[in-house]
FINU-87030 format. One line per field, with one value per residue (C-alpha): residue number from 1; residue in three letters; chain; x, y, z. Coordinates in steps of 0.1 Angstrom, whole numbers, plus 5000, padded with zeros to 4 digits. Layout:
BEGIN
i c(NUM ...)
aa c(ALA ...)
ch c(A ...)
X c(X ...)
Y c(Y ...)
Z c(Z ...)
REM end
This chain:
BEGIN
i c(1 2 3 4 5 6 7 8 9 10 11 12 13 14 15 16 17 18 19 20 21 22 23 24 25 26 27 28 29 30 31 32 33 34 35 36 37 38 39 40 41 42 43 44 45 46 47 48 49 50 51 52 53 54 55 56 57 58 59 60 61 62 63 64 65 66 67 68 69 70 71 72 73 74 75 76 77 78 79 80 81 82 83 84 85 86 87 88 89 90 91 92 93 94 95 96 97 98 99 100 101 102 103 104 105 106 107 108 109 110 111 112 113 114 115 116 117 118 119 120 121 122 123 124 125 126 127 128 129 130 131 132 133 134 135 136 137 138 139 140 141 142 143 144 145 146 147 148 149 150 151 152 153 154 155 156 157 158 159 160 161 162 163 164 165 166 167 168 169 170 171 172 173 174 175 176 177 178 179 180 181 182 183 184 185 186 187 188 189 190 191 192 193 194 195 196 197 198 199 200 201 202 203 204 205 206 207 208 209 210 211 212 213 214 215 216 217 218 219 220 221 222 223 224 225 226 227 228 229 230 231 232 233 234 235 236 237 238 239 240 241 242 243 244 245 246 247 248 249 250 251 252 253 254 255 256 257 258 259 260 261 262 263 264 265 266 267 268 269 270 271 272 273 274 275 276 277 278 279 280 281 282 283 284 285 286 287 288 289 290 291 292 293 294 295 296 297 298 299 300 301 302 303 304 305 306 307 308 309 310 311 312 313 314 315 316 317 318 319 320 321 322 323 324 325 326 327 328 329 330 331 332 333 334 335 336 337 338 339 340 341 342 343 344 345 346 347 348 349 350 351 352 353 354 355 356 357 358 359 360 361 362 363 364 365 366 367 368 369 370 371 372 373 374 375 376 377 378 379 380 381 382 383 384 385 386 387 388 389 390 391 392 393 394 395 396 397 398 399 400 401 402 403 404 405 406 407 408 409 410 411 412 413 414 415 416 417 418 419 420 421 422 423 424 425 426 427 428 429 430 431 432 433 434 435 436 437 438 439 440 441 442 443 444 445 446 447 448 449 450 451 452 453 454 455 456 457 458 459 460 461 462 463 464 465 466 467 468 469 470 471 472 473 474 475 476 477 478 479 480 481 482 483 484 485 486 487 488 489 490 491 492 493 494 495 496 497 498 499 500 501 502 503 504 505 506 507 508 509 510 511 512 513 514 515 516 517 518 519 520 521 522 523 524 525 526 527 528 529 530 531 532 533 534 535 536 537 538 539 540 541 542 543 544 545 546 547 548 549 550 551 552 553 554 555 556 557 558 559 560 561 562 563 564 565 566 567 568 569 570 571 572 573 574 575 576 577 578 579 580 581 582 583 584 585 586 587 588 589 590 591 592 593 594 595 596 597 598 599 600 601 602 603 604 605 606 607 608 609 610 611 612 613 614 615 616 617 618 619 620 621 622 623 624 625 626 627 628 629 630 631 632 633 634 635 636 637 638 639 640 641 642 643 644 645 646 647 648 649 650 651 652 653 654 655 656 657 658 659 660 661 662 663 664 665 666 667 668 669 670 671 672 673 674 675 676 677 678 679 680 681 682 683 684 685 686 687 688 689 690 691 692 693 694 695 696 697 698 699 700 701 702 703 704 705 706 707 708 709 710 711 712 713 714 715 716 717)
aa c(MET ILE GLU PRO ASN PRO GLN PHE THR PRO ARG ARG LEU THR ARG LEU ILE ALA LEU ALA SER ILE THR THR GLY LEU MET SER THR MET ALA PHE ALA GLU GLU MET ASN SER VAL GLU MET ILE LEU PRO GLU ILE ASN VAL SER ASP THR GLN LEU GLU GLN GLN ALA SER GLU ASN SER GLY GLU TYR LYS ILE ASN ASN SER ARG SER ALA THR ARG LEU ASN LEU SER TRP LYS ASP ILE PRO GLN ALA LEU SER VAL ILE THR ARG GLN GLN MET ASP ASP PHE SER LEU ASN THR VAL ASN ASP VAL LEU GLU MET THR PRO GLY ILE ASN VAL GLU LYS VAL GLU THR ASP ARG THR TYR TYR THR ALA ARG GLY PHE ASP VAL THR ASN PHE GLN LEU ASP GLY ILE GLY VAL PRO MET HIS TYR GLY ASN ILE ALA GLY GLU ILE ASP THR VAL ALA TYR ASP ARG VAL GLU VAL LEU ARG GLY ALA THR GLY LEU MET THR GLY THR GLY ASN PRO SER ALA THR VAL ASN PHE VAL ARG LYS ARG PRO THR THR ASP PHE GLN ALA SER LEU LYS GLY LEU ALA GLY SER TRP ASP ARG TYR ARG ALA GLU THR ASP VAL SER GLY SER LEU ASN GLU ALA ASN THR VAL ARG GLY ARG LEU VAL ALA ALA TYR ASP ASP LYS ASN SER TYR LEU ASP ARG TYR GLU LYS ASN ARG GLN SER VAL TYR GLY VAL VAL ASP VAL GLU LEU SER GLU ILE SER VAL LEU THR LEU GLY HIS THR TYR GLN GLN ASP ARG ALA ASN SER PRO LEU TRP GLY ALA LEU PRO VAL ALA PHE SER ASP GLY SER PRO THR ARG TYR ASP ARG SER ASP SER SER ALA SER ASP TRP SER PHE TRP ASP ASN GLU SER HIS ASN SER PHE VAL GLU LEU LYS SER HIS PHE ASP ASN GLY TRP GLN THR THR ALA GLN LEU SER ARG ILE ALA THR ASP ALA GLU SER GLU LEU PHE TYR VAL TYR GLY THR PRO ASP ALA ALA THR GLY LEU GLY LEU PHE ALA TYR PRO SER ALA TYR VAL SER ASP THR GLU HIS TYR ILE ALA ASP ALA TYR ALA SER GLY PRO PHE GLU PHE ALA GLY ARG GLU HIS GLU LEU VAL VAL GLY ALA GLN TRP ALA ARG SER ASP ILE TRP GLN GLN SER ASN TYR GLY GLN GLY ILE GLY THR PRO LEU PRO ASP LEU ASN ASP TRP ASN GLY ASP TYR PRO LYS PRO SER PHE ASP ALA SER VAL ALA SER GLY GLU TRP ARG ASP TYR GLN ARG SER VAL TYR ALA ALA SER LYS LEU ASN VAL THR ASP SER LEU ASN LEU ILE VAL GLY SER ARG PHE ILE ASP TYR GLN LEU ASP GLY VAL SER TYR GLY VAL VAL GLN ASP ARG GLU ALA GLN GLU SER ILE PRO TYR LEU GLY ALA VAL TYR SER LEU THR ASP ASN LEU ASN VAL TYR ALA SER TYR THR GLU ILE PHE GLN PRO GLN GLN GLU VAL ASP ILE ASN TYR LYS THR LEU ASP PRO ILE GLU GLY GLU THR TYR GLU ILE GLY LEU LYS MET ASP PHE ASN ASP GLY LYS ALA PHE ALA SER ILE GLY VAL PHE ARG THR GLU GLN ASP ASN LEU ALA VAL ALA ALA GLY VAL ILE PRO SER THR THR ASP THR TYR TYR VAL GLY GLU GLU GLY VAL THR SER GLU GLY ILE GLU ILE ASP ILE GLN GLY GLU VAL LEU PRO GLY LEU ASN LEU SER GLY GLY TYR THR TYR VAL ASP ILE ARG ASP ALA ASP ASP LYS ARG THR ASN THR TYR THR PRO ARG GLU LEU PHE LYS LEU ALA SER VAL TYR GLN LEU GLN SER ALA PRO LYS TRP LYS VAL GLY ALA SER VAL ASN TRP LYS ASP HIS THR TYR GLY ASP LEU VAL GLU GLN GLY SER TYR ALA VAL TRP ASP ALA MET VAL SER TYR GLN VAL SER PRO GLN LEU LYS ALA SER LEU ASN VAL HIS ASN LEU PHE ASP LYS GLU TYR TYR THR SER LEU TYR TRP ALA GLY VAL PHE GLY GLN ALA PHE TYR GLY ALA PRO ARG ASN ALA SER LEU THR LEU ASN TYR ASP PHE)
ch c(A A A A A A A A A A A A A A A A A A A A A A A A A A A A A A A A A A A A A A A A A A A A A A A A A A A A A A A A A A A A A A A A A A A A A A A A A A A A A A A A A A A A A A A A A A A A A A A A A A A A A A A A A A A A A A A A A A A A A A A A A A A A A A A A A A A A A A A A A A A A A A A A A A A A A A A A A A A A A A A A A A A A A A A A A A A A A A A A A A A A A A A A A A A A A A A A A A A A A A A A A A A A A A A A A A A A A A A A A A A A A A A A A A A A A A A A A A A A A A A A A A A A A A A A A A A A A A A A A A A A A A A A A A A A A A A A A A A A A A A A A A A A A A A A A A A A A A A A A A A A A A A A A A A A A A A A A A A A A A A A A A A A A A A A A A A A A A A A A A A A A A A A A A A A A A A A A A A A A A A A A A A A A A A A A A A A A A A A A A A A A A A A A A A A A A A A A A A A A A A A A A A A A A A A A A A A A A A A A A A A A A A A A A A A A A A A A A A A A A A A A A A A A A A A A A A A A A A A A A A A A A A A A A A A A A A A A A A A A A A A A A A A A A A A A A A A A A A A A A A A A A A A A A A A A A A A A A A A A A A A A A A A A A A A A A A A A A A A A A A A A A A A A A A A A A A A A A A A A A A A A A A A A A A A A A A A A A A A A A A A A A A A A A A A A A A A A A A A A A A A A A A A A A A A A A A A A A A A A A A A A A A A A A A A A A A A A A A A A A A A A A A A A A A A A A A A A A A A A A A A A A A A A A A A A A A A A A A A A A A A A A A A A A A A A A A A A A A A A A A A A A A A A A A A A A A A A A A A A)
X c(7178 7175 7200 7188 7197 7218 7209 7171 7168 7137 7149 7152 7117 7102 7119 7104 7070 7075 7086 7055 7035 7050 7045 7009 7006 7020 6998 6967 6976 6980 6947 6931 6946 6934 6899 6900 6908 6883 6852 6834 6837 6803 6810 6781 6779 6802 6807 6844 6843 6820 6845 6878 6895 6887 6907 6892 6897 6897 6888 6852 6847 6854 6871 6904 6907 6905 6891 6915 6951 6975 7006 7017 7013 6995 6966 6935 6933 6910 6928 6922 6936 6970 6995 7014 7009 6993 6986 6970 6968 6937 6930 6905 6932 6956 6931 6920 6956 6970 6995 7009 7043 7053 7072 7040 7022 7049 7052 7016 7020 7023 7056 7075 7103 7110 7147 7151 7189 7189 7162 7162 7173 7153 7157 7129 7131 7107 7113 7148 7160 7160 7129 7142 7112 7089 7061 7039 7005 7022 7052 7085 7107 7145 7160 7197 7207 7186 7170 7147 7161 7137 7101 7075 7042 7011 6986 6987 6980 6947 6963 6996 6997 7025 7031 7056 7079 7097 7080 7105 7077 7066 7095 7124 7142 7133 7140 7125 7115 7085 7072 7056 7031 7019 6985 6978 6945 6927 6902 6865 6835 6815 6828 6844 6867 6882 6903 6923 6943 6965 6982 7005 7033 7066 7050 7038 7013 7000 6975 6960 6936 6921 6898 6885 6857 6848 6861 6835 6798 6802 6823 6850 6877 6883 6910 6923 6946 6961 6985 7000 7023 7039 7061 7074 7100 7111 7118 7154 7176 7178 7160 7132 7117 7091 7077 7056 7038 7016 7000 6979 6963 6939 6919 6909 6885 6898 6870 6844 6871 6903 6914 6946 6960 6986 7000 7028 7039 7063 7077 7102 7116 7139 7155 7176 7201 7193 7212 7239 7247 7234 7245 7271 7255 7285 7313 7349 7346 7317 7290 7259 7257 7229 7219 7187 7161 7165 7202 7215 7249 7238 7255 7234 7243 7237 7209 7196 7173 7156 7134 7116 7096 7075 7057 7037 7015 6993 6970 6944 6919 6892 6876 6842 6856 6872 6907 6925 6958 6979 7009 7028 7058 7073 7101 7113 7140 7154 7179 7196 7219 7233 7259 7261 7280 7290 7304 7326 7346 7338 7333 7350 7325 7338 7344 7323 7354 7367 7344 7356 7341 7335 7318 7310 7287 7270 7250 7233 7211 7191 7169 7148 7129 7105 7083 7059 7032 7010 6978 6956 6923 6905 6910 6894 6913 6901 6865 6875 6881 6915 6934 6966 6989 7019 7041 7074 7093 7123 7141 7171 7186 7213 7230 7255 7268 7296 7311 7329 7348 7351 7381 7387 7379 7392 7387 7379 7344 7331 7308 7275 7255 7267 7269 7246 7257 7279 7307 7322 7310 7341 7348 7341 7372 7395 7390 7364 7351 7323 7305 7285 7269 7239 7220 7195 7169 7150 7125 7095 7071 7040 7017 6986 6959 6948 6915 6922 6890 6863 6884 6920 6938 6974 6994 7025 7047 7082 7102 7133 7156 7186 7206 7235 7255 7281 7300 7325 7319 7346 7372 7362 7348 7313 7306 7282 7260 7236 7207 7183 7149 7129 7101 7070 7047 7016 6987 6954 6929 6894 6887 6854 6837 6855 6888 6917 6950 6979 7015 7041 7077 7099 7136 7156 7178 7187 7214 7230 7244 7264 7301 7331 7361 7374 7342 7334 7298 7289 7275 7237 7220 7206 7184 7149 7119 7089 7056 7025 6995 6957 6935 6899 6872 6845 6817 6801 6834 6840 6872 6901 6926 6956 6984 7015 7050 7079 7115 7142 7177 7201 7237 7260 7237 7253 7262 7278 7314 7328 7337 7360 7392 7392 7355 7321 7310 7300 7315 7299 7308 7287 7276 7267 7241 7218 7184 7153 7122 7092 7055 7031 6995 6974 6939 6922 6887 6855 6855 6823 6798 6817 6850 6878 6911 6944 6975 6995 7022 7055 7082 7114 7147 7177 7208 7241 7259 7273 7237 7244 7217 7224 7207 7201 7192 7158 7134 7127 7091 7069 7033 7012 6975 6954 6917 6890 6854 6826 6802 6769 6750 6767 6777 6793 6821 6850 6877 6908 6942 6973 7003 7036 7056 7091 7112 7147 7173 7211 7243 7280 7279 7242 7211 7175 7149 7114 7091 7057 7047 7010 6990 6954 6928 6893 6872 6838 6817 6807 6784 6780 6809 6832 6851 6876 6902 6927 6957 6981 7014 7036 7007 7028 7059 7081 7119 7135 7160 7144 7167 7198 7204 7237 7246 7268 7288 7289 7279 7252 7215 7190 7158 7123 7099 7083 7046 7031 6996 6979 6945 6930 6900 6887 6860 6844 6825)
Y c(7239 7202 7186 7160 7124 7111 7076 7082 7069 7058 7022 7026 7041 7012 6988 7007 7005 6968 6963 6981 6957 6927 6943 6949 6914 6899 6920 6910 6874 6876 6894 6867 6840 6858 6860 6823 6816 6840 6831 6798 6787 6778 6761 6755 6724 6730 6711 6717 6714 6745 6766 6783 6750 6739 6761 6778 6754 6763 6728 6723 6761 6765 6798 6814 6833 6830 6856 6853 6844 6841 6840 6876 6881 6850 6872 6860 6889 6895 6899 6936 6941 6925 6954 6934 6918 6883 6859 6824 6794 6775 6738 6747 6765 6736 6712 6734 6738 6705 6721 6689 6702 6733 6745 6744 6764 6790 6794 6807 6828 6866 6881 6847 6836 6798 6796 6760 6758 6720 6693 6685 6717 6750 6784 6809 6846 6875 6912 6903 6882 6845 6831 6812 6814 6785 6775 6745 6756 6788 6772 6783 6755 6760 6760 6755 6753 6782 6758 6728 6695 6673 6682 6686 6671 6693 6664 6670 6707 6726 6758 6777 6812 6836 6867 6890 6912 6907 6886 6883 6884 6849 6832 6842 6860 6891 6880 6907 6885 6864 6837 6806 6789 6754 6748 6711 6694 6684 6657 6664 6653 6641 6612 6622 6603 6607 6589 6607 6595 6614 6605 6629 6636 6616 6586 6605 6587 6598 6584 6600 6590 6611 6596 6616 6614 6605 6573 6569 6575 6605 6623 6630 6611 6621 6609 6616 6596 6611 6595 6601 6583 6601 6584 6602 6603 6637 6658 6657 6628 6600 6618 6600 6603 6589 6603 6588 6609 6597 6619 6607 6629 6622 6647 6636 6658 6655 6677 6702 6728 6709 6689 6669 6664 6639 6638 6624 6630 6607 6615 6597 6614 6594 6608 6589 6608 6642 6674 6684 6718 6723 6732 6758 6790 6804 6792 6802 6831 6845 6835 6818 6780 6763 6730 6712 6714 6677 6678 6669 6667 6639 6605 6573 6560 6591 6594 6617 6603 6624 6611 6631 6623 6651 6643 6667 6667 6697 6707 6734 6748 6773 6791 6807 6842 6841 6831 6801 6784 6763 6742 6722 6699 6689 6667 6670 6646 6645 6621 6625 6602 6608 6599 6628 6639 6675 6690 6721 6742 6763 6746 6756 6770 6750 6716 6716 6704 6719 6703 6681 6655 6660 6629 6629 6612 6629 6619 6641 6638 6667 6667 6696 6698 6727 6735 6764 6776 6807 6822 6846 6864 6896 6921 6954 6987 7023 7011 6992 6955 6947 6914 6900 6871 6860 6830 6813 6790 6767 6750 6728 6716 6689 6687 6662 6660 6642 6646 6617 6628 6605 6592 6608 6644 6665 6638 6655 6650 6650 6676 6675 6677 6642 6627 6600 6600 6570 6577 6549 6550 6557 6547 6576 6575 6602 6623 6629 6660 6664 6688 6685 6712 6721 6753 6766 6793 6804 6832 6849 6870 6892 6912 6932 6946 6978 6992 7028 7040 7024 7031 7028 6997 6995 6963 6964 6935 6922 6890 6884 6857 6840 6822 6798 6777 6751 6727 6722 6724 6710 6715 6751 6758 6775 6787 6817 6834 6863 6879 6904 6920 6924 6950 6950 6980 6982 7005 6999 7027 7020 7047 7030 6997 6982 7001 7001 7019 7002 7007 6985 6985 6958 6952 6924 6899 6868 6843 6830 6796 6809 6806 6827 6814 6798 6779 6804 6812 6848 6870 6876 6901 6932 6959 6975 6972 6995 6990 7011 7003 7000 6969 6966 6940 6940 6919 6916 6905 6876 6892 6912 6936 6955 6978 6984 7000 6988 6996 6974 6983 6955 6951 6920 6904 6872 6876 6848 6857 6826 6789 6777 6764 6726 6723 6729 6749 6785 6811 6844 6878 6900 6932 6964 6990 6969 6985 6971 6991 6985 6981 6952 6948 6918 6904 6872 6858 6857 6891 6883 6854 6822 6840 6835 6854 6850 6871 6902 6925 6932 6958 6957 6976 6963 6985 6981 7007 7022 7026 6998 6973 6939 6905 6908 6871 6880 6900 6936 6931 6901 6895 6864 6859 6827 6828 6802 6806 6783 6786 6801 6786 6752 6749 6715 6731 6751 6767 6786 6799 6813 6834 6839 6868 6877 6908 6907 6890 6887 6875 6878 6853 6852 6872 6863 6886 6890 6860 6846 6810 6802 6773 6763 6740 6727 6704 6687 6674 6640 6632 6644 6622 6621 6650 6650 6677 6685 6707 6720 6735 6759 6762 6781 6760 6788 6781 6796 6790 6780 6803 6825 6822 6803 6817 6844 6821 6788 6799 6772 6769 6745 6748 6746 6719 6722 6720 6691 6679 6658 6643 6639 6619 6626 6606 6617 6592)
Z c(1650 1645 1622 1597 1605 1576 1586 1583 1547 1527 1531 1569 1569 1551 1575 1605 1589 1583 1619 1631 1609 1626 1660 1652 1639 1671 1693 1672 1674 1712 1715 1693 1716 1746 1731 1724 1760 1776 1757 1753 1717 1703 1671 1647 1626 1597 1565 1561 1523 1523 1543 1534 1542 1506 1483 1453 1423 1387 1374 1363 1363 1325 1333 1323 1356 1393 1417 1447 1454 1483 1461 1468 1505 1518 1525 1507 1483 1454 1420 1420 1455 1447 1441 1415 1381 1384 1356 1359 1336 1347 1343 1315 1295 1301 1287 1258 1245 1256 1280 1295 1308 1328 1297 1278 1305 1309 1271 1272 1304 1298 1306 1309 1285 1283 1276 1265 1262 1258 1253 1290 1307 1308 1323 1327 1326 1334 1333 1319 1348 1358 1375 1405 1429 1427 1451 1457 1471 1482 1499 1485 1470 1469 1434 1434 1398 1384 1359 1356 1345 1325 1321 1349 1341 1349 1354 1392 1391 1392 1379 1378 1392 1381 1402 1384 1404 1437 1463 1491 1516 1507 1490 1513 1485 1466 1431 1409 1379 1389 1413 1399 1422 1413 1429 1434 1427 1459 1467 1460 1481 1451 1429 1397 1373 1338 1313 1286 1257 1233 1200 1182 1158 1160 1176 1207 1230 1263 1288 1319 1347 1375 1401 1431 1458 1493 1509 1536 1539 1562 1536 1562 1543 1507 1483 1448 1425 1394 1370 1335 1312 1282 1255 1224 1198 1184 1153 1166 1154 1179 1207 1225 1259 1283 1315 1343 1370 1399 1425 1454 1481 1510 1532 1566 1587 1622 1636 1624 1620 1611 1580 1578 1542 1532 1496 1475 1439 1421 1387 1365 1334 1311 1280 1254 1232 1248 1238 1263 1249 1214 1179 1170 1159 1139 1117 1124 1099 1119 1094 1107 1105 1086 1102 1096 1123 1130 1134 1169 1186 1209 1208 1203 1238 1259 1284 1311 1339 1365 1394 1420 1452 1468 1500 1522 1553 1560 1588 1582 1608 1603 1633 1634 1640 1605 1615 1600 1606 1582 1589 1563 1562 1529 1517 1481 1468 1433 1418 1385 1366 1331 1305 1282 1251 1246 1214 1216 1192 1161 1128 1095 1070 1041 1058 1089 1108 1140 1166 1194 1218 1255 1270 1307 1333 1361 1393 1418 1448 1462 1493 1507 1539 1543 1573 1571 1595 1595 1609 1591 1598 1605 1634 1643 1648 1647 1640 1609 1601 1587 1578 1592 1585 1606 1600 1601 1578 1581 1552 1548 1515 1511 1477 1464 1429 1411 1377 1361 1330 1301 1282 1248 1256 1227 1200 1166 1152 1117 1102 1122 1090 1082 1117 1130 1167 1162 1187 1208 1244 1266 1301 1325 1346 1332 1363 1390 1407 1432 1455 1487 1507 1529 1532 1557 1555 1586 1584 1601 1582 1587 1565 1571 1548 1564 1552 1558 1541 1521 1490 1502 1513 1525 1526 1548 1558 1562 1562 1582 1567 1582 1555 1560 1535 1544 1522 1495 1457 1434 1461 1470 1505 1501 1536 1536 1562 1557 1575 1560 1566 1535 1537 1515 1510 1488 1483 1464 1458 1443 1417 1409 1417 1387 1386 1411 1410 1429 1439 1456 1468 1482 1486 1470 1488 1469 1478 1446 1436 1406 1410 1399 1379 1411 1419 1447 1452 1445 1473 1474 1451 1468 1454 1452 1430 1424 1406 1399 1377 1371 1374 1363 1359 1333 1318 1352 1368 1343 1329 1342 1326 1340 1330 1351 1350 1370 1378 1395 1407 1416 1427 1425 1398 1384 1348 1327 1319 1303 1307 1335 1319 1311 1319 1304 1334 1332 1356 1366 1378 1400 1381 1400 1391 1369 1363 1346 1337 1316 1311 1312 1299 1308 1300 1311 1314 1294 1276 1256 1259 1250 1243 1267 1264 1282 1273 1276 1262 1279 1272 1293 1290 1310 1315 1333 1353 1320 1306 1281 1273 1289 1289 1252 1249 1263 1240 1248 1237 1242 1232 1240 1234 1237 1227 1227 1215 1222 1193 1205 1176 1180 1216 1212 1192 1205 1184 1195 1186 1204 1194 1210 1195 1206 1197 1182 1204 1200 1215 1206 1178 1166 1164 1158 1144 1158 1151 1161 1167 1163 1177 1170 1185 1179 1201 1198 1227 1212 1242 1277 1287 1256 1241 1212 1207 1180 1187 1160 1172 1152 1127 1101 1105 1117 1120 1151 1178 1211 1231 1228 1265 1260 1226 1241 1264 1245 1210 1209 1203 1187 1166 1179 1168 1133 1127 1147 1159 1185 1189 1224 1236 1271 1288 1321 1342)
REM end
């Protein structure tokens, strides 16, 4: 009698399958290399711009969908063959609804919550958890603070793809929320140029230019220059902001099969009188506060400046047997400087007193280097053609930050209802604290799409990651090391030509930057996530729809537990046995002639080990839908509307009932070159808190913008 092996678990089985996938990948790659060496390569004359070297672009398509994506596995999969939920905001949708920042884009993306805790700091959540996986053209970008400081302009991007669920195969970590992939604009062979101007509420003005085309007669050198300048005041007292963004990129055909790309993005984001923290949500007796939407706790001298430089060099080659290679080296540097004014305490309901000042100044420098290389293409096995990708990635991040605490911390403040931000600017020399650390991530990965039958595809893969953190943060040593293999399994079965059923499984391994009460970094999150669903296309493939259910199990998940004494810094504890399960429904594309839709419904239930609902600052239900209709009887006119509905949310001190924010747009094609667009935001002037993300820890939040509008003129040359 053979005794069962207690070590042979489902997790071990998936790792064995993933290891087999990598082995198969390496064997196929060696066979491919051997074939390349043993046969004479007869290369036909190729126009590189007509090959896979030039990525699928959403601009000029007029569509609200894309057909293929590499965001999930780096395999070039059709939308229906990706065994996870994928949404995309195309350039057309960005232009229709004037989505000029990443916050604008993600506010309209199904399943994503934009948690704007301050004017210049934003968290994102999906499926109940923080979104910390971001990519540029499919290359993972480290995110060390769990949030975005300032606003990221979208002028440089062709589209934004959002893959929900864990994607440790591509990003190095298995965060089960979502991965946001920003796909850059690339040079075009033919000349194109545009100018755009915007004027809006609260003295907002914006200008854009975009010029692209070949730089030589042979069309082997192509370039593109994109720039935007945005300047605005605000509905919030004293707050004003300007942002500059410039993106330049050049393609050089080195041969008939290879293209070298060099690009650089620069952005400067400057805010005057920004919120650091927000407004108290409750009085000392527990009753809710009632501030005006324009009230702000910022001082009249505070500022927050963010500057970023993003450079990359990329080499792509495409061979006549269908294989292609891509290698990219990126450097991302961000600098931040600020003098900020925080207000803490709980006001008295009768007098508004009980609040105190906390002025401080901060500087930080962050530098990331990322190298990624992979090869992908077809191979034959058992009489069928399959697809394979193998690659490796190396990343290093250097982080330095310093806090300079101001004199006068604890000074009593007047009632915020009567305050105009007039607080004497202190010297920032009461005390100093700093942190400096470096982390490394080294990984190899492989994935294969196995065409088992004409109807059944299996996607198997794995990523091995070696993580190391060295340094000191606020006097505490942060040395950490971890190694983990992250398997990925997916299956897609075609029920009909238009309908697929899918399932996927992957493990979760996510190093964390959150600290405990002693400023010690928490151990990585570990867990598993599962997803099954249906995907279909309709209207002759012009539109897609999907429905999926998911379940995630996590251990050592960082949960905010309070404020570190004598600071404004949040500390966290690692929570065991956190589960998340729910359902998502999505639709995107042209559902009827002239009618484009993009949206979805999400239900998610998050429970701790005691089966108690947690993360209550995120809505259990979320519904988003954007629709645009080009009038068939008057094709120069286009009208549209969008709605963002969120379910009831709450924290220890405050709750917010379900609410909906509506936007509307109308555009008119004045001439073949000139188009005018009017966008109205918060059409019904709904009053709401932008987020309750910090309401439980800090007891603070602030109101979203009231009704506002903008007029845009776009001229194409």
